[in-house]
N, C-alpha and C positions, 0 to 999 in steps of 0.2 A: 419086935419093937413098940409095939401099941396095944397093950388091953384091951377086951372087949369095950369095959367101960370108957373109954377114951375114942373107941370107932364109933359109938354111940353119941357120945358127947361131940363130935364130930357133923355128924349126922345131922343131929338134932341142932347142933347152933351155927354149925358152916365153916368155922374153921378152930384150930386149937394150937397150945403150943406146947412145943415137945424141947424139954430141958436137956441142956448137954449133951446136944449129937457132934460140935463137935471140941477139940481140945483147945486147951489156953496156949497150945503152941500153936495148931493150925489156927487160930483166929490172929495170933502175934502176927504171920505170916501174912494174912489178908491182909490186915492191917495197913503193912508195911508196906505193901502193893498199892494197896488202896492212896497211901499218904503220896507215894511217886506221882502217880494218876495228878494228884492235884498240883503237886510239883511243878509238873509240865502242864499244866493251863497255864501257866504264868507268861504272859505280854498277849495271850489270844484276845481277841477284841467282840469274837460271837461265837454264837454255836458250831459244832460241827460233826462228823461223821461220828465223832467218839463223844464229846461232850457237849452236854444241855449248860450253861449256865444260869448262876442265879442274877436276877434282875441289876442286882448290886453288887456284879463282879469287876473286877477292877484288876488291870497289868500287872499293878504294884500289891493288889491283895485278890488271888484267885478263889473266887467263891463257884464251885464245882456245885449243881445239886443233882445231876445226874452223870455215869457214864454208860451210855445206850450199847446195846449188846457186849455186856462185860467179858463173855466169854469167849467173844473173837478176839480178841484184846491183849490176854494174858493167858497162860496155859493152868495159873494157880487159882482164876476163876472157875478156868474151862473145866478141871478137873471134877468138881462140885458139882457137874450134872451126874456123876457117875456115883457119886459118894455112895457107899455102900449102907450107911445108918440115914439117909435120904431115902435111897430106893426101897429099902427095908421098910420105911414108913408107908410111900407110896401104895407099894404091894399089898400090904397090908389092906390099907383102903380099897383097891381096884384090883387085887389081881398081879399076874406077874409081868405083862405084856405092858410095857411106858415106854411113849416117845417125848420127848424134850422140844421144846419149841423157841425159847428165845430167853435173855436173862436182860435185865437192867439192875444197877448199883443205884439205888437212889440215897443222896447223903443231905439231912438235916443239919448243919455244921453248928455250933452253939450261937448260940443268940439273935438268927438271923432266918436260919432255914425254913422255906417254904411248906405249905401245906399241902394238900391234896383234897380237893375238892371231893364230895361222894359223889361217887360213883362204883357200876359194876361191870368188873372185866371182862363180861359175857357183851358186854355192849360193842366190843371194839373189836373181838373176833369168837364170832357165832360158828358153834361146831353144828356135825349130824348127832351127836349126844352133848351130854353135860357133864362128860365124868372127865373135868378138867381142875386144875386149882394150881396156885401161886406157894412157891415157896419159898419164905423168905427169912434169909441166913443172917443172924444178930452179931454185927461185928463189936458193935456195945452194947451195955444194959439197958435195956428201953424200960423207962418209966414213963408218969406221966407229963413230968415236966419237958419234956423231949421228944415232944411231939409222935406217941406213939402210933401204928396201925390201929386201927378202932373198924369193930365190927357191930352190924346189924342183927343180932342174933336172928336164927329162922329165916332171914330174907331172902335163902337162898332156892329155898323152897316157892315162894312167891312170884310178882309178878317182875316181868325187863321193862324196869322204867327210860321215859324217853331221858335220853343224854345228846338232845338239838334246842338249839336255840334260834328263834326266826329262821324255823326248817333246816338249819344246817346243824350237821353235828360239832358240837363242843365238849365231848367227852364227859358230860359232869350231868348230873341233877340240879334241878330247880329246887332248892330248900324253900322257896314259896307255893312249891304246888301242892304241902302238907301231903305228899304222896307216901311219906314214912316218919316217923317216930323216932327222930334221930336222939331224944333223952332217951334212948334205949340202948344207946351204943356200948360196948361194951371192948374200952383195953387189951390187947393181945402184949402183956407186960412177960419180959424174962430179963437172964444174965444174958451176957456174950456167951455166943457160942450155940446158945439157943434155935429152933426154925419153929414159923408160924407155919400154917397151912390152913389158906381158906381156900373156898367154892368157890370156882369161876363167875357164880350168879350171885356172892352175897355182896350185901350193900357195905362197903367199907370205906374211909378217908380218912385223913391224920391232918389233925394241927398245926401251927406252927412250933419250931423248937425256939422255946423263951429262955432255955436254962443254959448254964455254963458247962454244957456237958454235949458231944457229939450225937446224933444218931442217924447213925450208918447199917443201914439193910439191902442186902444181895436179894433180890426178887428173882427167881427161876421158872418159865410159866411149863407145867408139865401137863400130859391129857394119855388117855388111854390109847393102845395102839387102834382101837376101832372108831375113835374121835376124831372126824375127816375138817376141817375146817371148810365152811358153804362159802369162803371167798376165794378158793383154791390156794392153788401152792407154786408161783410162780417159778419156783426150780426144777420142778418138772419129779415124776414120782421116787424118780432113782436119788432127790436131796432128800426127800419127805422121808426115805425108807432110811435113810443116815442117820437121820434125827432119835432111831429107836438106842434108848441106851439101856434097855432090859427085856429078854423074853424076845416074842415074834410078832412081825409086822398082820397085822390083819385088816380084810376088809372093813366099810364101814357098818356100825352098825347105828340105826336111824329111829333116835325116841322121838315121844310127842313132848317135844318142849318148845316154848315161847321163844318168836327171836324179833330184833329189831336189826335190821341192818344198820350200820356208821356211814350213811349215804346220807345227802350230798357231804361229799367228806369237808371237815374244819379249814373253816379259813384262814386258821393260822397251822399249819402243817409241821411236822417235829414231833416232839416229845407227848406227852399227856399233859406235862405243864402248859404247852405253847397251846394246844385245843384249848383246855379250859379258857385262857385269855378272852372265847367267844360268850363265856357267859353272861347274862343278864345279871342275875344276883348270883351273890357269894357267902358262902356261912362260915367259915376260918375267915377271921382277918388275917390280913398282908400286914407284914412288917414291914415298920417304918420304912426302915431302908430299902428293901422293895421295892415301896409304895412310891417312893419318891424319884429311883432311879425309871421306873415304869410310866409316872407325870413327864417326865425330860423328854420321852421318848415320840 
């Protein structure tokens, strides 16, 4: 799937876009499944084990910003964890032994989709080594106007930044610390059916969707079989090994990588969106509809 140049790009930048991984028919089917989830959110008044809702959500106007653990709630999403083209990309980067972690479907609906503040995934789940990546499956075309994923090139080779506010984990970096030049960010753009792959240590975020086009990105977390989570695996070793999607389980490989633990835990537990409400300073503007809803709480 990947040429030597694309592998070098991933290693140098910390992210790549691979076009046309899914067919138009696959995208249409996944979009229809997603529409069904949004329709079933009608009538909800708060977050659930499945749904994370926009602050501007209402019973009459359902607004979903995330489907949590999407792979656990529909077989169409679950099948993508073993999609041969996705696994081929990861094997090109890491080798044959791949373990899945979890998934979430982030949705920025037209005109109001919430931003995601700058952060590193590694801050949430450090492992014994950093051969981990998130794979984003585009259900919609990604353009600057609808809030695409943005990456700071080369940041995966740098520091692990503080994701705390007032000593408590908040799942985001404080933009006023001037740790990173956010002006260097590059967007990961592409057509529906393309995938993004970004390194677990890459600094990334995304602006709100101010366009009249949806931006739905199904994110899968993958890791090499020898990357073991430092925070443990409550389900036990059998469940951990049950997450293998290619190759064989391996013993942990311990590398000298910087680590900050997400402790004490965020004041607002739940999704990343809730964690980031504990921030002191924001980089991205919040859409006015969401701001008004949040101020009313």
